[in-house]
MIRO-625570 format. One record per atom (N, C-alpha, C): y, z, x; residue in one letter; atom name. Coordinates in pm, 1 decimal. Example, Ala and Ser with C-alpha at 12.3 -4.5 7.8 and 13.67 -1.06 7.14 Angstrom:
! MIRO-625570
+----------+----------+----------+------+-------+
:        v :        w :        u : guti : vexpa :
+----------+----------+----------+------+-------+
:   -569.0 :    780.0 :   1319.0 :    a :     N :
:   -450.0 :    780.0 :   1230.0 :    a :    CA :
:   -330.0 :    780.0 :   1320.0 :    a :     C :
:   -225.0 :    708.0 :   1285.0 :    s :     N :
:   -106.0 :    714.0 :   1367.0 :    s :    CA :
:      3.0 :    787.0 :   1290.0 :    s :     C :
+----------+----------+----------+------+-------+
! end
This chain:
! MIRO-625570
+----------+----------+----------+------+-------+
:        v :        w :        u : guti : vexpa :
+----------+----------+----------+------+-------+
:  -3969.8 :   -839.4 :  -5414.8 :    m :     N :
:  -4066.9 :   -735.4 :  -5389.9 :    m :    CA :
:  -4120.1 :   -744.9 :  -5247.6 :    m :     C :
:  -4133.6 :   -866.8 :  -5198.0 :    k :     N :
:  -4182.2 :   -884.5 :  -5061.9 :    k :    CA :
:  -4083.7 :   -826.8 :  -4961.3 :    k :     C :
:  -3954.2 :   -839.5 :  -4991.3 :    k :     N :
:  -3853.1 :   -787.1 :  -4900.3 :    k :    CA :
:  -3858.2 :   -635.2 :  -4895.0 :    k :     C :
:  -3880.2 :   -573.6 :  -5008.8 :    i :     N :
:  -3888.4 :   -427.9 :  -5013.0 :    i :    CA :
:  -4010.0 :   -381.0 :  -4934.3 :    i :     C :
:  -4121.1 :   -449.1 :  -4953.2 :    l :     N :
:  -4242.5 :   -414.6 :  -4880.7 :    l :    CA :
:  -4222.3 :   -432.3 :  -4730.7 :    l :     C :
:  -4155.1 :   -540.2 :  -4693.0 :    a :     N :
:  -4127.8 :   -563.9 :  -4551.0 :    a :    CA :
:  -4037.3 :   -454.4 :  -4494.6 :    a :     C :
:  -3938.5 :   -411.0 :  -4570.6 :    a :     N :
:  -3849.0 :   -304.6 :  -4525.3 :    a :    CA :
:  -3924.8 :   -174.2 :  -4505.2 :    a :     C :
:  -4016.1 :   -144.8 :  -4596.0 :    i :     N :
:  -4095.5 :    -22.9 :  -4583.5 :    i :    CA :
:  -4186.1 :    -30.4 :  -4461.5 :    i :     C :
:  -4247.6 :   -146.1 :  -4439.9 :    v :     N :
:  -4335.1 :   -163.3 :  -4323.7 :    v :    CA :
:  -4256.4 :   -145.4 :  -4194.6 :    v :     C :
:  -4138.4 :   -206.2 :  -4185.6 :    f :     N :
:  -4057.4 :   -192.2 :  -4064.9 :    f :    CA :
:  -4011.5 :    -48.5 :  -4045.2 :    f :     C :
:  -3982.6 :     22.2 :  -4154.4 :    a :     N :
:  -3942.2 :    162.0 :  -4142.7 :    a :    CA :
:  -4057.5 :    246.6 :  -4089.3 :    a :     C :
:  -4179.2 :    217.3 :  -4135.8 :    l :     N :
:  -4294.3 :    292.4 :  -4087.7 :    l :    CA :
:  -4328.9 :    256.4 :  -3944.0 :    l :     C :
:  -4307.9 :    132.1 :  -3906.2 :    l :     N :
:  -4336.5 :     90.8 :  -3769.3 :    l :    CA :
:  -4238.7 :    150.1 :  -3669.3 :    l :     C :
:  -4120.7 :    186.2 :  -3715.1 :    s :     N :
:  -4022.0 :    243.4 :  -3623.9 :    s :    CA :
:  -4067.1 :    378.3 :  -3569.9 :    s :     C :
:  -4162.3 :    441.7 :  -3636.6 :    v :     N :
:  -4215.1 :    568.4 :  -3588.3 :    v :    CA :
:  -4284.8 :    547.8 :  -3454.1 :    v :     C :
:  -4347.3 :    433.4 :  -3435.6 :    y :     N :
:  -4420.7 :    407.9 :  -3312.9 :    y :    CA :
:  -4330.5 :    379.5 :  -3193.3 :    y :     C :
:  -4201.6 :    364.4 :  -3215.1 :    v :     N :
:  -4108.8 :    343.5 :  -3104.2 :    v :    CA :
:  -4106.1 :    466.9 :  -3014.8 :    v :     C :
:  -4121.8 :    582.5 :  -3073.7 :    n :     N :
:  -4121.1 :    706.4 :  -2996.1 :    n :    CA :
:  -4243.2 :    720.2 :  -2906.7 :    n :     C :
:  -4343.2 :    637.9 :  -2925.9 :    a :     N :
:  -4463.4 :    644.7 :  -2844.3 :    a :    CA :
:  -4435.4 :    603.2 :  -2700.7 :    a :     C :
:  -4321.0 :    543.1 :  -2674.2 :    q :     N :
:  -4288.9 :    498.5 :  -2539.7 :    q :    CA :
:  -4243.3 :    612.1 :  -2450.3 :    q :     C :
:  -4201.8 :    723.6 :  -2506.8 :    t :     N :
:  -4160.3 :    836.9 :  -2423.9 :    t :    CA :
:  -4283.6 :    916.4 :  -2384.2 :    t :     C :
:  -4278.2 :    977.3 :  -2269.4 :    s :     N :
:  -4391.4 :   1057.2 :  -2224.8 :    s :    CA :
:  -4397.8 :   1185.8 :  -2306.6 :    s :     C :
:  -4517.1 :   1239.7 :  -2318.0 :    i :     N :
:  -4539.1 :   1353.8 :  -2406.3 :    i :    CA :
:  -4476.2 :   1481.2 :  -2350.7 :    i :     C :
:  -4481.3 :   1502.1 :  -2221.1 :    g :     N :
:  -4435.5 :   1627.1 :  -2162.3 :    g :    CA :
:  -4284.8 :   1640.6 :  -2151.7 :    g :     C :
:  -4212.0 :   1530.9 :  -2152.0 :    t :     N :
:  -4067.6 :   1540.0 :  -2132.6 :    t :    CA :
:  -3993.9 :   1500.4 :  -2258.7 :    t :     C :
:  -3891.2 :   1577.9 :  -2290.0 :    q :     N :
:  -3803.9 :   1546.4 :  -2402.1 :    q :    CA :
:  -3660.6 :   1555.2 :  -2352.8 :    q :     C :
:  -3574.1 :   1475.4 :  -2408.4 :    p :     N :
:  -3434.1 :   1482.2 :  -2366.3 :    p :    CA :
:  -3373.1 :   1618.9 :  -2396.1 :    p :     C :
:  -3274.5 :   1655.9 :  -2317.2 :    v :     N :
:  -3207.9 :   1784.9 :  -2333.9 :    v :    CA :
:  -3137.8 :   1791.6 :  -2469.2 :    v :     C :
:  -3083.7 :   1679.5 :  -2516.3 :    t :     N :
:  -3012.4 :   1680.8 :  -2643.8 :    t :    CA :
:  -3104.9 :   1716.0 :  -2759.3 :    t :     C :
:  -3229.8 :   1675.1 :  -2750.4 :    t :     N :
:  -3325.7 :   1708.0 :  -2856.0 :    t :    CA :
:  -3347.6 :   1858.8 :  -2862.3 :    t :     C :
:  -3366.8 :   1921.6 :  -2746.8 :    d :     N :
:  -3386.5 :   2066.7 :  -2744.9 :    d :    CA :
:  -3262.7 :   2139.6 :  -2795.0 :    d :     C :
:  -3146.1 :   2091.7 :  -2756.6 :    l :     N :
:  -3021.2 :   2154.7 :  -2799.6 :    l :    CA :
:  -3003.6 :   2144.9 :  -2950.5 :    l :     C :
:  -3032.6 :   2027.3 :  -3006.1 :    m :     N :
:  -3016.1 :   2009.8 :  -3150.7 :    m :    CA :
:  -3118.9 :   2092.4 :  -3227.3 :    m :     C :
:  -3238.5 :   2105.6 :  -3172.4 :    r :     N :
:  -3339.2 :   2187.7 :  -3240.3 :    r :    CA :
:  -3301.2 :   2334.9 :  -3236.1 :    r :     C :
:  -3248.2 :   2379.8 :  -3124.6 :    s :     N :
:  -3213.4 :   2521.5 :  -3113.8 :    s :    CA :
:  -3096.0 :   2556.8 :  -3204.7 :    s :     C :
:  -3003.3 :   2464.1 :  -3225.7 :    d :     N :
:  -2888.1 :   2489.8 :  -3312.2 :    d :    CA :
:  -2918.6 :   2463.1 :  -3459.2 :    d :     C :
:  -3031.0 :   2399.6 :  -3489.2 :    g :     N :
:  -3065.4 :   2366.5 :  -3626.9 :    g :    CA :
:  -2995.4 :   2241.0 :  -3677.3 :    g :     C :
:  -2928.5 :   2170.0 :  -3588.7 :    k :     N :
:  -2856.4 :   2050.1 :  -3630.1 :    k :    CA :
:  -2948.7 :   1932.0 :  -3655.3 :    k :     C :
:  -3067.2 :   1936.2 :  -3598.8 :    i :     N :
:  -3159.9 :   1824.9 :  -3616.9 :    i :    CA :
:  -3198.0 :   1811.2 :  -3763.9 :    i :     C :
:  -3203.8 :   1923.7 :  -3834.9 :    l :     N :
:  -3236.3 :   1919.3 :  -3977.3 :    l :    CA :
:  -3125.8 :   1849.4 :  -4056.0 :    l :     C :
:  -3002.8 :   1870.2 :  -4014.4 :    v :     N :
:  -2890.6 :   1803.6 :  -4080.3 :    v :    CA :
:  -2897.5 :   1653.8 :  -4056.2 :    v :     C :
:  -2929.7 :   1613.8 :  -3934.4 :    v :     N :
:  -2941.1 :   1472.0 :  -3901.1 :    v :    CA :
:  -3052.9 :   1407.2 :  -3982.4 :    v :     C :
:  -3166.5 :   1473.5 :  -3989.7 :    v :     N :
:  -3279.3 :   1419.8 :  -4066.3 :    v :    CA :
:  -3242.9 :   1410.7 :  -4214.4 :    v :     C :
:  -3177.3 :   1512.1 :  -4267.8 :    a :     N :
:  -3138.8 :   1510.4 :  -4409.3 :    a :    CA :
:  -3042.6 :   1395.4 :  -4439.1 :    a :     C :
:  -2946.1 :   1373.0 :  -4351.6 :    v :     N :
:  -2850.1 :   1264.1 :  -4372.8 :    v :    CA :
:  -2921.1 :   1129.1 :  -4367.2 :    v :     C :
:  -3011.9 :   1112.4 :  -4273.2 :    i :     N :
:  -3085.6 :    986.4 :  -4263.0 :    i :    CA :
:  -3170.3 :    963.4 :  -4387.3 :    i :     C :
:  -3235.7 :   1067.8 :  -4436.4 :    v :     N :
:  -3317.7 :   1054.6 :  -4557.8 :    v :    CA :
:  -3231.7 :   1017.4 :  -4677.2 :    v :     C :
:  -3115.4 :   1078.5 :  -4690.7 :    i :     N :
:  -3025.6 :   1047.9 :  -4802.6 :    i :    CA :
:  -2977.6 :    903.3 :  -4794.8 :    i :     C :
:  -2940.2 :    859.1 :  -4676.3 :    i :     N :
:  -2891.7 :    721.6 :  -4660.4 :    i :    CA :
:  -3003.2 :    621.6 :  -4689.6 :    i :     C :
:  -3122.6 :    646.3 :  -4637.5 :    m :     N :
:  -3234.1 :    553.6 :  -4660.7 :    m :    CA :
:  -3274.6 :    551.6 :  -4808.3 :    m :     C :
:  -3272.6 :    666.6 :  -4874.8 :    t :     N :
:  -3305.1 :    671.6 :  -5017.3 :    t :    CA :
:  -3204.5 :    589.8 :  -5097.7 :    t :     C :
:  -3077.2 :    607.5 :  -5068.9 :    g :     N :
:  -2974.7 :    529.2 :  -5137.7 :    g :    CA :
:  -2989.2 :    380.6 :  -5111.3 :    g :     C :
:  -3022.3 :    346.1 :  -4988.9 :    f :     N :
:  -3041.6 :    204.6 :  -4953.7 :    f :    CA :
:  -3157.5 :    143.7 :  -5031.4 :    f :     C :
:  -3270.0 :    214.6 :  -5040.0 :    f :     N :
:  -3385.2 :    161.7 :  -5113.3 :    f :    CA :
:  -3357.8 :    154.0 :  -5263.0 :    f :     C :
:  -3286.1 :    250.6 :  -5317.4 :    i :     N :
:  -3249.3 :    244.4 :  -5459.8 :    i :    CA :
:  -3159.6 :    123.4 :  -5484.8 :    i :     C :
:  -3066.5 :     99.3 :  -5394.4 :    y :     N :
:  -2978.8 :    -17.3 :  -5406.2 :    y :    CA :
:  -3059.7 :   -146.9 :  -5399.1 :    y :     C :
:  -3153.5 :   -155.3 :  -5306.0 :    l :     N :
:  -3235.9 :   -276.1 :  -5293.9 :    l :    CA :
:  -3318.1 :   -300.8 :  -5420.2 :    l :     C :
:  -3373.3 :   -196.7 :  -5475.8 :    i :     N :
:  -3453.6 :   -211.7 :  -5597.2 :    i :    CA :
:  -3366.4 :   -256.6 :  -5713.6 :    i :     C :
:  -3246.5 :   -200.2 :  -5727.4 :    s :     N :
:  -3159.3 :   -239.3 :  -5838.4 :    s :    CA :
:  -3113.5 :   -384.8 :  -5823.8 :    s :     C :
:  -3082.5 :   -427.4 :  -5701.8 :    v :     N :
:  -3042.5 :   -566.1 :  -5679.5 :    v :    CA :
:  -3159.6 :   -659.4 :  -5708.3 :    v :     C :
:  -3280.0 :   -619.1 :  -5669.4 :    d :     N :
:  -3398.5 :   -700.9 :  -5696.6 :    d :    CA :
:  -3420.2 :   -717.6 :  -5846.8 :    d :     C :
:  -3402.0 :   -610.5 :  -5923.2 :    k :     N :
:  -3417.7 :   -618.6 :  -6068.5 :    k :    CA :
:  -3312.5 :   -710.3 :  -6130.6 :    k :     C :
:  -3188.7 :   -700.7 :  -6082.4 :    k :     N :
:  -3082.5 :   -785.9 :  -6135.7 :    k :    CA :
:  -3108.7 :   -932.8 :  -6104.4 :    k :     C :
:  -3153.2 :   -961.5 :  -5985.5 :    i :     N :
:  -3181.6 :  -1100.2 :  -5946.8 :    i :    CA :
:  -3297.7 :  -1154.6 :  -6027.6 :    i :     C :
:  -3400.5 :  -1072.9 :  -6048.0 :    t :     N :
:  -3514.6 :  -1115.5 :  -6129.5 :    t :    CA :
:  -3470.5 :  -1146.1 :  -6271.6 :    t :     C :
:  -3384.1 :  -1063.2 :  -6326.7 :    k :     N :
:  -3332.5 :  -1085.1 :  -6462.6 :    k :    CA :
:  -3253.5 :  -1215.2 :  -6470.1 :    k :     C :
:  -3168.8 :  -1240.3 :  -6369.7 :    l :     N :
:  -3090.9 :  -1364.5 :  -6368.4 :    l :    CA :
:  -3180.0 :  -1488.1 :  -6352.4 :    l :     C :
:  -3285.7 :  -1475.0 :  -6272.2 :    e :     N :
:  -3377.0 :  -1587.4 :  -6255.0 :    e :    CA :
:  -3450.2 :  -1619.0 :  -6384.7 :    e :     C :
:  -3489.4 :  -1515.5 :  -6457.8 :    k :     N :
:  -3558.7 :  -1537.3 :  -6585.7 :    k :    CA :
:  -3466.0 :  -1601.5 :  -6687.6 :    k :     C :
:  -3339.0 :  -1559.8 :  -6689.8 :    e :     N :
:  -3242.0 :  -1617.9 :  -6782.3 :    e :    CA :
:  -3212.9 :  -1763.4 :  -6745.1 :    e :     C :
:  -3215.6 :  -1793.9 :  -6617.2 :    g :     N :
:  -3188.0 :  -1929.9 :  -6572.3 :    g :    CA :
:  -3298.2 :  -2026.4 :  -6606.5 :    g :     C :
:  -3421.3 :  -1978.3 :  -6618.8 :    l :     N :
:  -3534.3 :  -2064.3 :  -6649.3 :    l :    CA :
:  -3540.1 :  -2101.8 :  -6797.8 :    l :     C :
:  -3474.4 :  -2025.1 :  -6882.2 :    k :     N :
:  -3480.6 :  -2052.9 :  -7026.9 :    k :    CA :
:  -3390.5 :  -2163.0 :  -7068.5 :    k :     C :
+----------+----------+----------+------+-------+
! end
C-alpha cells in the first residue's frame, strides 16, 4: 500500500515539473498539437496506460498480501 501511495504522490508531483517553463512562451509543438486536436489523443493514451498500470499494481499487491497471509499460517 505504501508503494501505491508513493506512486500516486510522484505522479502528482510531476505536475510541478511544468512550473519551470515560463508562462508566456510555449513550444511550437504544443500549439500544433492543440490546433490539430492530437493533444487529446496523447492525454487519453497516457490516462489509459496509467489506469492499467495502477490496476496491475493493485492486483499484484492483493496477490502478494494473500501469499504472505498463507505463509504465516
